N, C-alpha and C positions, 0 to 999 in steps of 0.2 A: 558706680562705686566699685571698690576692689572686689575681685571675684570671691574671695573668702570672707568678705565682710558680712557680719550678721546684722542686717538692717533692723530686724524685729527687736533684737536685744538693745541696739543703740536707741531705737525709738522708746523702748520701755525705760531706759536709763534717763533719757531726756525728759520724759513725762514725769518721772519720779522726782527728779531734782530741779525742775524748772517750773515756775509759775508763769503761764502765758496770759497775755502777750508779754514778751521779754526782749531785751536787747541782747543779741547773740553775736559773739565775735568769731568770724571766720578767719583762719590763717592758712595761707597756702604758700608753698615755695615752688617756683616755676623756673625753667631755664630762661635766661635773658632773652627778651624778645617775645615771650609768651604772656607777659603781664597784661597785654591788651585783651587777651582772651578772657582773663579773669575780670577785667573791667567791663567787658561786654555782658557778663552774667549779672553784674550789679550796676546797671547804668545810672541809677539815681542816687548812688551812694559814693562817699569818698573812699577811695582805695589808697591806703598809705603804703608806699613802696620803699623798700630798702635793699640796695644791692649787697650781695655777699662780698666778703673781703677780696676774693679772686675775680669778682665781676661776672662769673658764669651763671649765677642764679639771682633771682629777685624774690625777696620775701614780701608778701602782700598781706595786709590786714584790713578787714572790712567789718564795720559794726552795722547790724541790720535789726530793726524792730520786726520780730516774727510773731505770728499768731498761733503757731502750732509746731509740734515736732515734725509733722509731715512737711511743713514748709522748709525746715532746716534740711531735712533729708533730700528734698527736691533740689535745693541749691547744691548740695554735695554731689548729687547725681549729674547735674549739669556740668559741674567742674571736673568730674571724673573723665570727661572726654578730652581734656587738655593733655596733650602728650608731654610726659615728663613731670606732671604735677605731683607734689607731695602735700597731703592734707595734715594739718597739725591739730 
């Protein structure tokens, strides 16, 4: 995750506002060509892809049934290794 990201506060917010198990929506924007790296993190889930108007970026949306805030954070940590990734 981002260097200045407060994981503990994010986890607290997730646990306060989410009843687990829950369907969680991940949204990432990646440079064109990097969408396969997002798909690799979510191999058994549909990844909806939409190119930006200029074609330089791809918006990805994935819905995942998660069991805990820790599972959500683990997905974000895996995704953070993708160069140029923006999490929404």
